[in-house]
C-alpha positions as CSV (number, residue, x, y, z in Angstrom):
1,M,68.1,79.0,83.9
2,R,70.9,80.2,81.9
3,D,71.7,82.4,85.0
4,K,71.6,79.5,87.3
5,L,74.2,77.9,84.9
6,L,76.6,81.0,84.9
7,Q,76.6,81.1,88.8
8,G,77.2,77.2,88.7
9,I,80.4,77.9,86.2
10,L,81.4,80.8,88.3
11,A,81.7,78.1,91.6
12,K,84.0,76.2,89.6
13,L,86.3,78.8,88.5
14,Q,89.1,80.9,90.5
15,R,88.5,84.4,90.7
16,G,91.9,85.0,91.5
17,D,92.7,88.8,91.7
18,C,89.8,90.1,89.7
19,P,88.5,93.2,91.3
20,D,85.2,94.0,92.2
21,R,84.4,96.2,89.1
22,K,84.7,93.4,86.9
23,W,83.0,91.1,88.9
24,P,80.6,91.6,86.8
25,D,82.0,94.5,84.5
26,A,79.2,96.8,82.5
27,K,78.4,94.4,80.2
28,G,77.5,91.7,82.9
29,E,80.9,89.8,82.3
30,Y,82.9,87.9,84.8
31,W,86.6,87.9,84.4
32,P,88.3,84.8,86.4
33,L,91.3,83.0,86.0
34,C,91.4,80.7,82.9
35,P,91.1,77.1,83.6
36,F,92.4,75.9,80.4
37,H,95.9,77.3,80.6
38,P,98.3,78.3,83.7
39,D,96.7,81.6,84.5
40,T,97.9,83.7,87.5
41,H,96.4,87.1,86.8
42,S,92.8,87.7,85.9
43,G,92.1,89.9,82.5
44,S,92.5,87.6,80.1
45,F,89.6,85.3,80.6
46,S,85.8,86.5,80.1
47,V,82.6,84.8,80.8
48,G,79.3,85.8,80.7
49,P,75.7,85.0,79.7
50,K,76.5,84.9,76.0
51,G,79.6,82.4,76.5
52,F,83.2,82.4,77.3
53,K,86.6,83.4,75.9
54,C,90.4,83.5,76.6
55,F,92.0,86.4,74.8
56,S,95.5,84.4,75.7
57,C,95.0,80.8,74.9
58,G,92.2,81.2,72.4
59,E,89.5,78.9,74.0
60,G,86.0,80.2,73.5
61,G,82.7,78.9,72.9
62,G,79.1,78.9,74.3
63,L,78.2,78.7,78.0
64,F,76.7,75.2,77.9
65,Q,79.8,74.2,76.1
66,L,81.9,75.5,79.0
67,A,79.6,74.1,81.5
68,Q,80.3,70.6,79.8
69,R,84.1,71.0,80.1
70,L,83.8,71.9,83.5
71,G,81.4,69.3,84.7
72,V,78.7,71.7,85.5
73,A,75.3,69.9,85.6
74,V,73.0,71.4,82.7
75,L,69.4,71.6,83.9
76,Q,67.3,69.4,81.7
77,S,63.8,70.9,81.8
78,K,61.8,71.6,78.5
79,P,60.3,74.9,78.7
80,E,56.3,74.5,78.4
81,G,54.7,75.2,74.9
82,I,58.3,74.7,73.2
83,Q,58.7,71.9,70.8
84,T,62.2,70.4,70.8
85,H,64.1,67.6,68.7
86,T,65.9,65.0,70.4
87,L,68.6,63.0,68.5
88,S,71.4,61.3,70.9
89,L,74.5,59.9,69.5
90,D,73.4,56.3,69.8
91,D,70.6,57.3,67.6
92,Y,72.8,59.2,65.1
93,A,75.0,56.0,65.0
94,R,72.0,53.4,64.5
95,A,70.5,55.6,61.5
96,K,73.7,56.0,59.8
97,R,74.8,52.0,60.7
98,L,78.2,53.5,62.1
99,P,79.8,52.2,65.5
100,A,79.3,54.8,68.2
101,D,82.6,54.1,69.3
102,F,84.2,54.9,66.1
103,L,82.3,58.4,65.8
104,R,83.6,59.1,69.2
105,T,87.2,58.6,67.9
106,I,86.4,61.1,65.5
107,G,85.3,63.5,68.1
108,V,81.4,63.3,67.7
109,D,79.3,63.8,71.0
110,E,75.9,64.7,72.5
111,L,75.0,67.5,74.1
112,V,71.8,67.7,76.3
113,Y,69.8,71.5,75.8
114,N,66.8,72.4,77.2
115,G,65.8,68.7,77.8
116,A,66.5,67.5,74.5
117,S,69.7,65.7,73.3
118,R,71.8,66.9,70.1
119,V,74.8,65.4,68.1
120,V,77.8,67.9,68.8
121,I,80.0,67.5,65.4
122,P,83.2,69.2,65.9
123,Y,85.4,70.5,63.3
124,Y,89.4,70.4,63.3
125,D,92.0,72.3,61.5
126,R,95.2,70.9,60.0
127,D,96.6,70.8,63.6
128,G,93.5,69.2,65.5
129,Q,92.6,72.2,66.9
130,E,88.8,72.7,67.0
131,V,87.7,75.6,64.9
132,A,84.1,75.1,64.6
133,R,81.2,73.3,66.1
134,R,78.1,71.9,64.6
135,Y,74.9,70.7,66.1
136,R,72.5,68.1,64.6
137,F,69.0,68.3,66.1
138,S,67.3,65.5,63.8
139,L,67.7,63.2,61.2
140,V,64.8,64.7,59.0
141,G,63.1,68.2,58.4
142,K,64.3,71.6,57.4
143,R,65.9,72.8,60.7
144,R,68.2,69.7,61.3
145,F,71.6,71.7,61.6
146,A,73.1,74.8,63.7
147,W,76.5,76.2,63.9
148,A,77.5,76.8,67.4
149,R,77.8,80.6,68.3
150,G,81.0,82.0,66.8
151,S,81.6,79.1,64.6
152,R,82.1,79.6,60.6
153,A,81.8,77.3,58.0
154,H,85.1,75.3,57.4
155,P,85.7,71.9,55.5
156,Y,85.1,68.7,57.9
157,G,88.0,66.5,57.8
158,L,90.7,68.9,57.5
159,W,93.0,67.2,60.3
160,R,92.7,63.8,58.1
161,L,93.9,65.2,54.9
162,D,97.4,63.6,55.2
163,D,95.7,60.3,54.6
164,A,94.4,61.7,51.1
165,H,97.9,62.8,50.2
166,A,99.3,59.5,51.2
167,A,96.5,57.7,49.0
168,G,97.0,60.0,46.2
169,Y,93.2,61.2,46.0
170,V,90.4,62.6,48.0
171,I,86.6,62.5,47.7
172,L,84.7,65.7,48.1
173,V,80.9,64.8,49.4
174,E,78.3,67.3,50.8
175,G,77.9,66.9,54.8
176,E,79.4,65.3,57.6
177,S,77.7,61.5,57.4
178,D,79.3,60.9,54.2
179,A,82.8,61.8,54.9
180,Q,82.4,59.8,58.2
181,T,81.2,56.9,56.2
182,L,84.2,56.8,53.9
183,W,86.6,57.3,56.7
184,H,84.8,54.1,58.2
185,Y,86.1,52.2,55.2
186,G,89.5,53.8,55.2
187,I,88.6,56.1,52.3
188,P,90.2,59.6,52.4
189,A,87.5,62.0,52.2
190,L,86.6,65.9,52.8
191,G,83.0,66.9,53.7
192,I,81.7,70.3,52.7
193,P,79.0,71.5,54.9
194,G,76.4,72.2,52.4
195,A,76.3,72.8,48.7
196,S,76.3,76.5,48.7
197,T,79.2,76.9,51.1
198,W,82.4,76.0,49.0
199,R,84.8,78.9,48.7
200,A,87.4,79.0,46.0
201,D,90.3,79.4,48.7
202,W,89.5,76.2,50.2
203,A,91.3,74.7,47.1
204,E,94.3,75.5,48.8
205,Y,93.7,72.7,51.5
206,L,94.2,70.1,48.6
207,R,97.3,71.6,47.4
208,N,100.0,71.0,50.1
209,A,100.7,68.5,53.1
210,T,100.9,69.6,56.6
211,P,102.4,72.7,57.2
212,G,106.0,72.5,57.7
213,A,106.3,69.4,56.1
214,T,107.8,68.6,52.5
215,P,105.0,69.3,50.2
216,T,103.8,66.3,48.2
217,A,101.7,65.9,45.0
218,T,98.5,67.3,45.0
219,P,95.8,64.5,45.5
220,A,93.2,63.7,42.8
221,V,90.2,65.1,43.7
222,Y,86.9,63.3,43.3
223,V,83.5,65.1,43.7
224,W,80.2,63.1,44.3
225,Q,77.2,64.7,42.9
226,E,74.2,63.9,44.5
227,P,71.0,63.8,42.1
228,D,69.4,67.0,42.7
229,Q,69.6,70.6,42.0
230,G,71.8,71.0,45.0
231,G,74.0,68.5,43.9
232,K,74.4,70.2,40.6
233,A,75.3,73.6,42.2
234,F,77.9,72.0,44.2
235,V,79.5,70.3,41.5
236,Q,79.3,73.6,39.8
237,K,80.8,75.7,42.6
238,V,83.9,73.3,43.2
239,G,84.3,72.8,39.5
240,Q,84.7,76.4,38.8
241,T,87.6,76.5,41.3
242,L,88.9,72.9,40.4
243,P,88.1,72.3,36.6
244,E,90.1,69.2,36.9
245,A,88.0,67.7,39.5
246,R,86.6,64.5,38.5
247,I,83.0,64.0,39.0
248,I,81.3,60.9,40.4
249,E,77.7,60.4,39.3
250,A,75.5,59.0,42.3
251,P,74.4,55.4,41.0
252,Q,70.4,54.8,40.4
253,G,68.4,54.6,43.1
254,R,71.2,56.2,45.5
255,K,71.6,59.8,46.6
256,D,74.5,59.8,48.6
257,I,77.4,57.4,50.1
258,S,75.6,57.3,53.5
259,E,72.6,56.0,51.9
260,S,74.6,53.2,49.9
261,H,76.1,52.1,53.2
262,I,72.8,51.7,54.8
263,L,71.5,50.1,52.0
264,G,74.0,47.2,52.1
265,D,76.3,48.1,49.3
266,D,79.8,47.3,49.1
267,V,81.1,50.8,49.6
268,P,85.1,50.2,48.6
269,A,84.0,48.2,45.4
270,L,81.2,50.6,44.4
271,M,83.8,53.4,44.9
272,E,86.4,52.2,42.8
273,Q,84.0,51.4,40.1
274,L,82.6,55.2,40.4
275,K,86.2,56.5,40.3
276,A,87.2,54.5,37.4
277,K,84.1,56.1,35.3
278,A,84.5,59.9,36.6
279,R,85.3,62.5,34.3
280,P,86.8,65.8,34.7
281,Y,84.4,68.5,35.4
282,R,86.3,70.6,32.4
283,E,85.5,67.7,30.1
284,M,81.8,67.6,31.2
285,Q,81.2,71.2,30.8
286,A,82.5,71.3,27.6
287,A,80.2,68.2,26.1
288,E,77.4,70.1,28.0
289,A,78.1,73.3,26.4
290,A,78.3,71.5,23.1
291,R,74.8,70.3,23.4
292,E,73.5,73.7,24.6
293,A,75.1,75.6,21.9
294,K,74.0,73.3,19.1
295,D,70.2,73.6,20.5
296,A,70.8,77.4,20.6
297,K,71.7,77.5,17.1
298,Q,69.1,75.7,15.9
299,R,66.8,78.2,17.9
300,A,68.2,81.2,16.7
301,A,69.0,80.1,12.9
302,R,66.7,83.0,11.7
303,L,68.5,86.0,13.7
304,L,72.1,84.3,12.8
305,D,71.3,84.6,9.3
306,C,69.8,88.1,9.3
307,P,71.5,90.8,7.6
308,D,70.3,93.5,10.0
309,V,69.9,92.1,13.4
310,L,69.1,95.7,15.0
311,A,66.4,96.5,12.6
312,E,64.9,93.1,14.0
313,F,65.5,94.2,17.3
314,T,63.6,97.4,17.0
315,K,60.5,95.5,15.7
316,L,60.8,93.5,18.8
317,C,60.9,96.1,21.2
318,R,58.0,97.7,19.6
319,A,56.1,94.3,20.1
320,M,57.1,94.5,24.0
321,G,55.7,98.2,24.1
322,L,58.6,100.2,23.8
323,V,57.6,103.5,22.4
324,G,60.3,106.2,20.7
325,E,63.2,105.0,22.4
326,E,64.3,102.6,19.6
327,R,67.7,103.8,19.1
328,T,68.5,103.6,22.9
329,A,67.2,100.1,23.0
330,K,69.7,99.4,19.9
331,I,72.8,100.9,21.6
332,L,71.7,99.0,25.0
333,Y,71.4,95.7,22.8
334,L,75.1,96.2,21.5
335,A,76.4,97.1,24.7
336,F,75.2,94.2,26.4
337,T,76.7,92.3,23.5
338,S,79.8,93.7,24.2
339,R,80.2,91.6,27.4
340,L,81.6,89.1,25.2
341,L,84.8,91.3,24.6
342,D,87.6,92.3,27.0
343,K,86.4,95.9,27.1
344,P,82.4,96.2,27.2
345,V,80.8,99.2,26.8
346,S,78.9,100.5,30.0
347,I,75.6,102.9,29.9
348,V,74.3,105.8,31.8
349,L,70.6,106.4,31.0
350,K,69.7,110.1,32.1
351,G,66.1,111.6,32.1
352,P,63.5,112.8,34.7
353,S,61.6,111.0,37.1
354,A,59.2,108.5,35.3
355,G,60.8,109.0,32.0
356,G,61.0,105.4,31.0
357,K,64.6,104.7,32.0
358,S,63.9,101.6,33.9
359,F,61.4,100.4,31.4
360,T,63.8,100.7,28.2
361,V,66.3,98.6,30.2
362,E,64.2,96.1,31.4
363,T,62.6,95.8,27.6
364,V,66.1,95.3,26.4
365,L,67.1,92.5,29.1
366,R,64.3,90.4,28.3
367,A,66.1,89.5,25.1
368,F,68.9,88.3,27.0
369,P,69.4,84.9,29.1
370,E,70.1,85.2,32.7
371,S,73.7,84.4,32.1
372,A,74.3,87.9,30.7
373,Y,73.8,90.0,33.8
374,L,73.2,90.6,37.4
375,D,70.4,93.2,38.0
376,F,70.2,95.2,41.4
377,T,67.9,97.8,42.3
378,S,70.4,98.6,45.2
379,M,73.3,97.1,46.9
380,S,75.6,97.4,50.0
381,E,79.2,98.9,49.4
382,H,81.0,95.5,49.9
383,A,78.4,93.6,47.7
384,L,80.6,93.3,44.6
385,V,83.2,91.9,47.0
386,Y,81.7,89.2,48.5
387,D,78.9,88.3,46.2
388,E,80.0,84.8,44.8
389,R,78.1,84.7,41.4
390,P,80.6,85.0,38.7
391,I,81.1,88.5,37.0
392,A,83.2,88.1,34.0
393,H,81.6,88.9,30.7
394,R,78.6,89.6,32.4
395,F,76.9,93.1,32.8
396,I,75.9,94.7,36.5
397,V,72.4,96.5,35.9
398,L,71.8,99.2,38.8
399,Y,68.2,100.6,38.2
400,E,69.5,103.8,40.1
401,A,73.0,105.3,40.0
402,S,72.8,106.7,43.2
403,G,72.9,103.4,44.5
404,L,76.8,103.6,43.8
405,G,76.9,105.9,46.9
406,D,78.5,109.3,47.4
407,D,82.0,109.8,47.2
408,R,83.6,112.1,50.2
409,P,86.8,114.0,50.1
410,G,89.7,111.7,51.0
411,E,87.0,108.9,51.3
412,P,85.7,107.6,47.9
413,S,82.5,105.0,48.3
414,V,83.7,101.4,48.4
415,L,81.1,100.3,45.9
416,A,81.9,103.0,43.5
417,Y,85.5,102.5,43.8
418,C,85.0,98.7,42.9
419,V,82.5,99.9,40.1
420,R,85.3,102.0,38.6
421,S,88.0,99.4,39.1
422,L,85.8,97.0,37.2
423,L,85.2,99.4,34.3
424,S,88.7,100.3,34.1
425,E,91.1,97.6,35.1
426,G,88.9,94.6,34.5
427,H,88.9,93.3,38.0
428,I,88.6,94.1,41.7
429,K,91.4,93.6,44.3
430,Y,90.0,93.8,47.7
431,T,92.1,93.2,50.9
432,T,90.5,93.0,54.5
433,V,91.0,91.5,57.7
434,E,88.8,89.0,59.5
435,K,88.5,87.5,63.1
436,T,89.9,83.7,62.7
437,P,90.8,81.3,65.6
438,E,94.2,82.4,65.1
439,G,93.2,86.0,65.8
440,M,92.9,88.8,63.0
441,T,94.2,87.6,59.6
442,P,94.3,89.4,56.3
443,R,91.8,88.2,53.3
444,H,92.5,89.0,49.9
445,V,89.3,88.8,47.6
446,E,90.0,89.1,43.8
447,R,87.0,89.1,41.5
448,Q,87.7,88.7,37.9
449,G,86.1,90.6,35.1
450,P,85.7,92.2,32.6
451,T,82.2,93.5,33.6
452,G,80.3,96.1,32.2
453,L,77.7,98.5,33.8
454,I,74.0,99.8,32.9
455,T,72.7,102.3,35.2
456,T,70.0,105.0,35.4
457,T,69.8,108.4,36.9
458,T,67.7,111.4,37.2
459,W,71.1,113.7,37.9
460,A,72.3,115.9,34.9
461,G,75.6,114.3,35.2
462,L,77.3,111.7,37.7
463,H,80.7,111.8,39.4
464,P,83.4,112.7,36.6
465,E,85.3,109.4,37.2
466,N,82.1,107.3,36.3
467,E,81.0,109.7,33.6
468,T,83.9,109.4,31.5
469,R,83.6,105.6,31.9
470,M,80.5,105.4,30.5
471,L,78.3,106.7,27.1
472,S,75.6,109.1,28.2
473,I,72.0,108.7,26.8
474,E,69.5,111.1,27.5
475,V,65.8,109.5,27.0
476,Q,63.1,111.4,25.3
477,D,61.1,113.5,27.4
478,T,59.0,115.7,24.9
479,P,55.5,116.1,24.7
480,V,55.3,113.9,21.3
481,Q,57.0,111.1,23.1
482,T,54.5,111.3,26.2
483,K,51.7,110.9,23.6
484,G,52.9,108.1,21.9
485,I,53.2,106.3,25.0
486,F,49.5,107.3,26.0
487,M,48.6,105.6,22.6
488,A,50.6,102.5,23.3
489,L,48.8,102.3,26.8
490,A,45.7,102.8,25.1
491,E,46.1,100.0,22.4
492,R,47.0,97.6,24.9
493,A,43.7,98.6,27.2
494,N,41.3,98.0,24.7
495,G,43.0,94.7,23.2
496,Q,44.8,96.3,20.3
497,G,48.2,96.3,20.8
498,P,50.8,93.7,19.6
499,A,50.7,90.2,21.0
500,E,53.4,89.5,23.3
501,P,56.3,88.2,21.3
502,D,58.5,84.8,21.5
503,L,61.7,85.7,23.0
504,G,63.1,82.3,22.8
505,E,64.9,82.9,19.6
506,W,66.5,86.1,21.1
507,R,67.8,84.5,24.1
508,A,69.2,81.6,22.3
509,L,71.1,83.9,19.7
510,Q,72.9,85.4,23.0
511,A,73.3,81.8,24.6
512,W,75.2,80.8,21.4
513,L,77.2,83.5,21.1
514,E,78.0,82.9,24.8
515,L,79.1,79.1,24.3
516,A,80.1,78.8,20.8
517,G,80.4,82.1,18.8
518,E,83.7,83.8,17.5
519,R,84.2,86.4,19.9
520,R,87.9,87.9,18.2
521,V,87.1,90.7,15.6
522,T,89.6,92.7,13.8
523,I,88.6,96.1,12.3
524,P,90.8,96.6,9.2
525,Y,90.1,100.3,8.9
526,A,90.7,101.1,12.7
527,H,94.1,102.8,11.8
528,Q,92.4,105.3,9.6
529,L,89.5,105.6,11.4
530,A,91.7,106.9,14.4
531,E,93.5,109.2,11.9
532,L,90.4,110.8,10.8
533,A,88.8,111.2,14.0
534,S,89.2,114.5,15.8
535,P,91.3,114.2,19.0
536,S,89.4,117.5,20.2
537,A,88.9,116.4,23.7
538,V,90.9,114.3,26.1
539,R,87.7,111.9,27.2
540,L,87.8,110.9,23.6
541,R,90.6,108.6,24.6
542,R,88.1,106.7,26.1
543,D,85.1,107.2,24.0
544,F,86.9,106.3,21.0
545,G,87.6,102.7,22.6
546,K,84.0,102.1,23.0
547,V,83.4,102.9,19.5
548,L,85.5,100.3,18.6
549,S,84.0,97.9,20.9
550,L,80.6,98.5,19.4
551,I,81.7,97.9,16.2
552,Q,83.1,94.7,16.9
553,A,79.8,93.8,19.1
554,H,77.9,94.6,15.8
555,A,80.2,92.1,13.9
556,I,79.8,89.6,16.3
557,L,76.3,89.5,16.0
558,H,76.5,89.5,12.3
559,Q,79.5,86.9,12.4
560,C,77.7,84.2,10.1
561,S,77.8,86.7,7.3
562,R,81.2,88.1,7.6
563,E,84.6,87.1,6.3
564,R,87.4,85.4,8.7
565,D,91.0,86.5,8.4
566,E,94.0,83.7,8.3
567,R,93.5,83.8,12.5
568,G,89.8,82.7,12.4
569,R,89.0,86.2,13.5
570,I,85.8,88.2,12.2
571,I,86.5,90.9,9.8
572,A,84.3,94.0,10.5
573,T,83.1,95.7,7.6
574,I,82.1,99.2,7.1
575,D,78.6,98.4,7.4
576,D,79.3,97.5,11.2
577,Y,80.7,101.0,11.7
578,A,78.1,102.6,9.7
579,A,75.3,101.2,11.9
580,V,77.4,102.3,15.2
581,H,78.1,105.9,13.6
582,D,74.2,106.3,13.1
583,L,73.7,105.1,16.7
584,V,76.3,107.3,18.7
585,A,77.9,109.9,16.5
586,D,75.8,112.8,18.2
587,I,76.5,111.3,21.4
588,M,80.5,111.2,20.7
589,N,80.2,114.9,19.6
590,E,78.3,116.1,22.8
591,G,80.5,114.3,24.9
592,A,83.5,116.0,23.6
593,Q,81.7,119.4,23.4
594,A,82.0,119.3,19.6
595,A,78.5,119.8,19.4
596,V,75.3,120.8,21.6
597,S,72.2,118.6,21.8
598,A,69.2,119.9,20.0
599,T,67.3,119.6,23.3
600,V,69.8,122.2,25.1
601,R,70.2,124.2,22.0
602,E,66.5,124.7,21.9
603,A,66.5,125.9,25.7
604,V,69.5,128.2,25.1
605,G,67.7,129.5,22.2
606,A,64.5,130.1,24.0
607,V,66.0,132.1,26.6
608,A,68.0,134.1,24.4
609,Q,64.5,134.9,22.8
610,L,62.7,135.6,25.6
611,Y,65.6,138.0,27.1
612,E,65.8,140.0,23.6
613,K,62.1,140.4,23.8
614,T,61.6,141.6,27.6
615,G,65.1,142.7,28.5
616,E,64.8,140.5,31.8
617,P,66.4,137.4,32.8
618,V,64.1,134.3,32.2
619,G,62.5,132.1,35.1
620,L,61.9,128.4,34.6
621,A,58.2,128.8,34.4
622,Q,58.5,131.2,31.8
623,L,61.0,128.9,29.9
624,A,58.8,125.9,30.2
625,H,55.8,127.6,28.9
626,R,57.7,128.9,25.7
627,L,59.1,125.1,25.2
628,G,55.8,123.6,26.1
629,L,57.3,121.4,28.5
630,D,57.0,120.4,32.4
631,K,59.4,122.3,34.8
632,S,61.3,119.2,35.6
633,S,62.2,118.6,32.0
634,V,63.3,122.3,31.7
635,S,65.2,122.3,34.7
636,R,67.3,119.4,33.8
637,R,68.1,120.9,30.2
638,V,68.9,124.1,32.0
639,R,71.3,122.4,34.6
640,V,73.2,120.8,31.5
641,A,73.5,124.6,30.0
642,R,74.6,125.8,33.2
643,D,77.3,123.1,33.7
644,L,78.6,123.6,29.8
645,G,78.4,127.7,30.5
646,Y,75.8,128.4,27.7
647,L,73.4,129.7,30.2
648,I,74.4,131.8,33.5
649,N,71.9,132.3,36.7
650,L,72.0,135.5,37.9
651,E,70.2,134.4,41.4
652,D,72.6,133.6,43.5
653,K,70.6,132.3,46.6
654,R,69.5,129.2,47.1
655,G,65.8,128.3,47.0
656,K,65.1,131.7,44.8
657,P,63.5,131.0,41.3
658,A,66.1,131.3,38.6
659,R,67.2,134.5,36.7
660,L,68.6,132.9,33.2
661,I,70.7,134.9,30.8
662,V,72.6,133.4,27.9
663,G,76.5,132.8,28.7
664,E,79.1,131.7,26.3
665,P,78.2,131.2,22.8
666,M,77.6,127.5,21.6
667,P,80.4,126.2,19.5
668,E,80.2,125.5,15.8
669,E,79.2,122.1,15.1
670,R,82.3,119.8,14.3
671,P,81.7,116.1,13.8
672,V,84.1,113.8,16.0
673,L,84.2,110.9,13.9
674,P,84.0,110.5,10.3
675,L,81.1,109.6,8.2
676,P,81.2,105.9,7.0
677,D,81.9,107.2,3.3
678,D,85.0,108.9,4.8
679,I,86.6,105.9,5.1
680,C,88.8,105.3,2.1
681,V,89.7,101.6,2.4
682,C,88.4,98.4,0.8
683,V,88.5,95.1,2.7
684,N,89.3,92.6,0.2
685,P,89.5,88.9,1.5
686,S,91.9,86.8,-0.1
687,G,91.4,83.3,1.0
688,N,91.8,83.5,4.7
689,T,93.6,87.1,4.7
690,A,92.6,90.2,4.7
691,T,94.2,93.2,3.1
692,L,93.6,96.7,2.8
693,Q,93.4,98.5,-0.2
694,R,93.0,102.5,-0.6
695,C,90.0,103.0,-3.0
696,N,90.6,105.0,-6.2
697,T,87.5,106.7,-6.1
698,C,87.6,108.0,-2.5
699,P,89.0,111.6,-1.8
700,Q,92.6,111.8,-0.4
701,P,93.0,113.3,3.0
702,P,93.5,116.8,2.9
703,S,97.4,117.7,1.9
704,G,99.7,120.1,3.5
705,G,98.5,124.0,3.1
706,N,97.2,126.8,4.8
707,G,93.8,125.4,5.3
708,H,92.3,127.0,2.2
709,G,93.6,124.7,-0.5
710,E,96.7,126.0,-1.8
711,P,99.9,123.8,-1.7
712,P,102.6,124.1,0.8
713,A,105.5,126.2,-0.4
714,R,107.8,122.9,-0.5
715,P,107.4,119.3,0.6
716,I,107.7,118.8,4.6
717,D,111.1,117.5,5.8
718,V,112.9,116.7,8.7
719,G,113.8,119.7,10.7
720,D,110.9,121.8,9.9
721,R,108.4,123.5,12.2
722,V,105.0,122.5,11.6
723,L,101.3,123.2,12.6
724,L,98.6,120.3,12.8
725,K,95.1,120.3,11.2
726,D,92.3,118.2,12.2
727,A,90.6,115.7,9.6
728,W,88.3,118.4,7.8
729,G,91.8,120.5,7.2
730,H,91.1,123.1,10.0
731,L,94.1,124.1,11.6
732,M,94.0,123.0,15.4
733,G,96.0,126.3,17.1
734,G,98.9,125.9,19.4
735,E,102.6,126.1,19.2
736,P,104.6,125.0,16.3
737,M,106.1,121.2,16.5
738,R,109.5,119.9,14.9
739,V,109.4,117.1,12.6
740,T,112.2,114.4,13.8
741,A,111.3,111.7,11.5
742,L,109.2,110.7,8.3
743,L,107.5,107.5,8.6
744,E,105.6,105.0,6.2
745,T,102.3,103.2,7.6
746,R,99.8,101.4,6.3
747,S,97.6,104.5,6.0
748,G,100.0,106.5,4.4
749,P,103.3,108.6,5.3
750,W,103.3,110.1,8.6
751,A,105.6,112.6,10.7
752,R,106.9,112.2,14.3
753,L,106.7,115.3,15.9
754,R,108.4,116.8,19.2
755,G,107.2,119.9,21.2
756,E,108.9,122.6,22.7
757,G,108.3,121.1,26.2
758,G,110.0,117.7,24.8
759,G,106.8,115.4,24.2
760,T,106.6,113.5,20.7
761,M,103.7,112.3,18.6
762,D,102.9,110.9,15.2
763,W,100.7,112.7,12.9
764,P,99.7,112.1,9.1
765,L,102.0,114.1,6.8
766,G,99.0,115.2,4.6
767,R,97.7,117.2,7.8
768,L,100.6,119.2,8.5
769,V,101.3,122.7,7.1
770,L,104.6,124.3,7.3
771,A,104.9,127.2,10.3
772,E,105.3,130.7,8.6
773,A,109.1,131.2,9.1
774,D,109.7,127.9,7.3
775,R,107.6,128.4,4.2
776,E,110.6,130.0,2.2
């Protein structure tokens, strides 16, 4: 039938100078003269079984639409065995109680296809040009609507927005019939084709008058909320873009405006009454949030008063079946809580396949409401760009880091790049082009964070650009851990395991923190912590910020037992640092290569012992037998040790068994973070203020000297050449620097230094040593 229709259409068109090779071309398309504009040469208008398009005037659409416009008869036969709906324009008009003539004046028509009638509802832009077309097949049922081929969702009624600017207001409604009903009464309206289709950029239509005209004041926006979940979702999507939009709640017994009209209501009077009672979305959300926060606080009262939330969380994890990964779970819990901050802490869990990485993450997630995260097993490259769910102050959970994609030379993975932008800059800014009735136009997409990432991997390391943005945690793969998991599974199998815990209070705790908790935290000892931390590696510039964020997250969890400063901020205590230090000190050391993990040190030591005993390079099977581990676990440890240079593989052919020997010596253990007892400040709240005071009983920072306790030959002064010491009194090496100024800070005297290359830096005066030539 479609072929016959195409031949009928071609008979109505002028072929012009179209050559035989384009009648039809290789794709089955014909290239006659365009019937919609003065056309003298073929090549701009094509028509085929899939429809028609003029690349000169922009006309286009489906084959049946073209047949109607050319007056070609459409065969009205109903294929045997195919059920069709029939809805004529008159049927639609009677059902909606709207005059058919009025509907025709706004472009509504009907089309017969396969023996069935359908209502055609055109969508026009501000200039009155058709940009989309929607078909309505029936009044009831699931499949009532369909977009014409090539159409994209648009607001319905853009060409009537001048009426809204003149009236000073507009009613946003779901669907076309509500908008048509309001227009029938002379009330300005804009129809949104479905609760989920609203786009934030559509708000721009409401902010300006007709293009080219003098802009008028933005009309007040009212949004009709239907009494169902779809209506609530519609209001939420619009309200997130237009928080000042006033929400009209449907009256009792009425779903929408069309129903009110059909049931005989005085629609103009009803709308005036409802407009007078409408409240701004922002105000309604605040009231709803206050109610939810009050309820959440009551349910989470025990945890809010708990002096050690992480200890309680450990008990919860055990009750949920987590074995031996309590420290990892606590770090994850703090990281997820850090979503409330401007700089969330991202985590990558590393370990062998079946090592329990995903189970650990899933266990922790159970204690959080769904508003805290978006979890994926995989995602497309552009998922974060076009996913319309909010990502601000939420975590993205990706259960396998390989889902980020691979960066190629000169061509980074779009998804990986978006994630890095989110973690570093706190937002995504992405520009693409899209096809519109006006041609290819640029589209700018911006997604606001801040957002954190939790992911897992079997790899020993991630791409360096991702690795430095995250804390790396290794799950346990020892036989002791495996045996513990066996016992836990056995207990559950014979009914002796713990009862399923009630997670309500834990989700309520996080819900209250989101809705009403204080997020601002001041760390009074942050400056001294920075002074005492070792600056031994560049990546610590990022890692130190993660430590501060974890301290703030811990203080947020315990805010009901923390003092506040004069600005209402939570004052973090030494206890907050102590909890974080216990969790991440060794992770910081290993990340800065100031220490070697116990597992890697054990593997390197075993290689050294075996090599010394046999005089032969060591194989993986030999090493696995010595350590009592499986080859996959040993392979991961060897890979890490090789990347760090502590082991060397003498076998240079791929696929051949490894031949391992010891490489560079492992470094002397030097902690990056100071011990909590080394923080020499007391926090003394005075009223609502917090002051810092050095403790008389705490040891002072190392003084200038030669690193062995001897006093300097004389006090350091401006102009002296000096060497630097770390927080433990060890000389840091490097060329001497020149003192250019002496400074007084809250943590004591500092010196401003200039290097030979002209760079400057500040350093504690007590951690400077006069260069040899300046000691006299």
